N, C-alpha and C positions, 0 to 999 in steps of 0.2 A: 519385421519381415524384410528379406533381402530386397533392396531397391530395384534391382534388375527384374525380379519377379513381379513387383508391383507395376513397373513400367510395361512389362510384356502383357500382363493381364488387362491393363487399361486399353491396350490396342483393340481388344475384343469389343469394346464399347462402340467403336466406330461402325460396326456392322449392324444393319437393321433390315426390316422387311423392304424398305425402299432402296437400301444399298447392300444387297446380299453379297456383292463382289466388289473388291477394292484392289487397286494396284499398289505396288510398293511406293510409288511416288505419291499417291493420294494419302496413304496411311502416314507416311513421313511428314507430309504437309500438314495434315490435321493434328498430328502429335507435336509438331514443331521440333522435330529432331532430324539429324542428318540421315540420308538414305542408308549408309552403311550400318548405322546404329539400329535403324528400323529393320533392316534385313537380318541382323543378328538376333533381334528379339523375335521376329516373325519365324525365323528358322527354329528357335527353341520351341515356340508354340506348335509349329508343324511337326516337330519330332515327337511331341506328346499327343498328336492327333487332335489338337484343339483347332488347327487350321489345316487346309490342304491347298496346294497350288493348282490352279486351273490353267495357268500359262506361265512358262518360264523361258525367257530368252535373254539375249544380251542387252536388250533395251529396258525391259521392265518385267515384273512378275505380277500375277494376279492371284488373289487369295479368296477363299470362302471358309465359312465356319466348318469345323470338322465334326466327325461323328462322336468324339469323346464328349462334346457338350450335350449331344442328344442323350447319351448314356447317363451322364450326371443329372440332366434334367428329369429323366425318367425316375431316377432314384429319389429325387426331391418330390416328384409327383406321387410316387408310391407312399412316401412317408406321410404326406398330407392326406392321402386317401385313408391310410391306416388310422390316423388321428381322428378323422371325421367319422369313420365307421365305428371305431372303438369307444368313443367318448360316452355315448348314451348308455352303453352296457357298463362302463366303468362307473358312471354316476349312479346307476341302479345298484351296483354292488356296494359302493361306498355308503349309500343310504341304508342298505340292508345290514351290513356288518360294522359300519362306523369305524373303519380303518382307512389308512391312506392307500390310494391305488395309483400305481405308476404304469406307464407304457414305455418300454425300453427297447431300443434297437442297437444293432452293431453299427459303428461308424469308424471304418478303417480298423485301427487297433484298439479302439475304446468302445465303451457303451455310452449311448446318449439317451437321456430322459426326454422324450418328446411330448409327453402329456402327464398331467397329475391331477388327481381329485382328492382334496383334503377331507379329513374326518371333522366332526364337530368337537373332538377332544382338544385339550390344551396342548397335546403333543405337537412339537415342531421338529420335523426331520431336516437334515442337511441335504435337501434335494430341491430342485427347481427345474422347470422346463428349460431345456438347453444345457443342463449340467452334463459334463463328461465324467466318466469313471473308468478305472481299469476294469478289464473284462474278468478279472479274477477276484473282485471284491463285491460282495452282495449277491443276493439270490437272483435278481434279474440279469445282471451281467454274466454270472456263472451259467445260467440257463442258456444264454446265447452261445457262450464259449463251448459248452458241452455238446452243442449240436453242430459244431464246426468239424471239419476233417482233422485227423490226427496231425497231418502236416501243418495245417493252419494253426492248430493249438501250439505246436512246438515253435512255430515262427513267432507267435505272440508272446509266449512265455519265455522266449529268449531275449526279449527286450531288456534294455539296460536297467530299467527301474526294478523289474522283477529280479534281475540278476543281483542287484544290490540287496534287495529284500531277502533273497535266498541266502546270500553270503552272511547277512546279519542274523539269520535264524528266524526272521519274522515269518517267512513262508517256506514251506517244504515243497519243492516242485513235484516230487513223486507222490506225496500225499494229495496234492492238489489235482494231479492227473487222475488219481484213483477216485477222488471225489467227483470229478467231471464224468467219469465212466458210470458212477452210481447215479448221478443226476440223469444221464441219458437213459439208463436202463429203467429207472423208476418213474421218469416222466415229470418230475418236479424238482425244484431246488429249494433249499432251506438254509438260512444263515442267521447267526446270532451275533449281534454287536459288531458287525464288520464295517459298517459305515457310520452308525450312530450307537452310542453306548446304551445298554439296557433295551435295545429294540431287536425285534425278530422280523425276518422277511421270508415269505414263501412266494414262489413264482412258477408259472405254467407257460408252456410254449404256445405261440400263436402261429398258425400255419397259413400259407397262401394256397391258391388253386393248384400250384405245382408240388404241393406237399413239402415245401421248404419252410423252415422256421425263420420267420422274418421279424419277430418281435417277442418280447416276454411281458406277460401281465404279472406285475409284482404287487403284493399286498404287504404292507409294513405297519407295525405298531409296537406298543410296549410289550416286552417279552412276557409279562404276566398275563397278557390276553391270549397268548399262543400256547396254551397248555390244555391237557386233558381233552374232554369232549368238545370244548370250544375250538381247539386246534383242528380237530377232525371236521367240524362244521365249516371253519374257514377254508380248509383245503377243498372240501366238497364244492362250496359255492364259488371259490376262485377258479377251480378247474372247469366248472360248468360255464362260467363267464368267458374264459379263454376259448372254450370250444364254440360258444355262440359267436364270438368275434371271428373265429376261424371259418365258420360256416358262411358268414357274411362275405368273407374274402374269397369264397369259392372252394374251400377245402372240403374234400369228400374222402376222408381217410377211412381206414379199416374199422375204426371204432364208431364211425358216424352212420 
């Protein structure tokens, strides 16, 4: 990471409930850096709304933490809430169908796996809590991408990694966009061998009180388990679990 970014972020640690406001001189002193350097770093934080000035004159400036930190803190809080609320339902589903259950959220331009319940089978998937994945690989990430606006989809799919994959023929962007439209219309995502060989994943959306898709419930296992009547059973039980979690988050959609 860029050293200037690290130095700037460290300045935020000097604020506390006991010291919610600090002057430029105080921050420079605590950091052990010249005032001009501190001012440059603080100005960068201010431009990103991580700090705001409460006083600015020729002698000194005073700073407080900005609203961007409140916004980011709320995102973290919501993620922790989703994990806590969803876990018992995920465990019940895993015990019932004996497949791997994931909880996936969008994290900037990627998908992040924030919870996982393993099956008792010998299968080991290439997933872990905290793992990031492209939003165009796997049923959970695709479910999230499918529920984003068209403009946001275009922005994400224009990223350089996808561009290289498209150029190499690995991913066809137009086919992917059509798949996302199908996922949105049908209400679930289905993928085969996209993250792990010989495995299949199905995912359903999790909604919050404002009817926004905030996570995906993903069920994964050996492709041989996701066939015929058993596939229909897995879909039914996975959908019911996603709906149960959504209800706990305050969702009261048309189907509920």
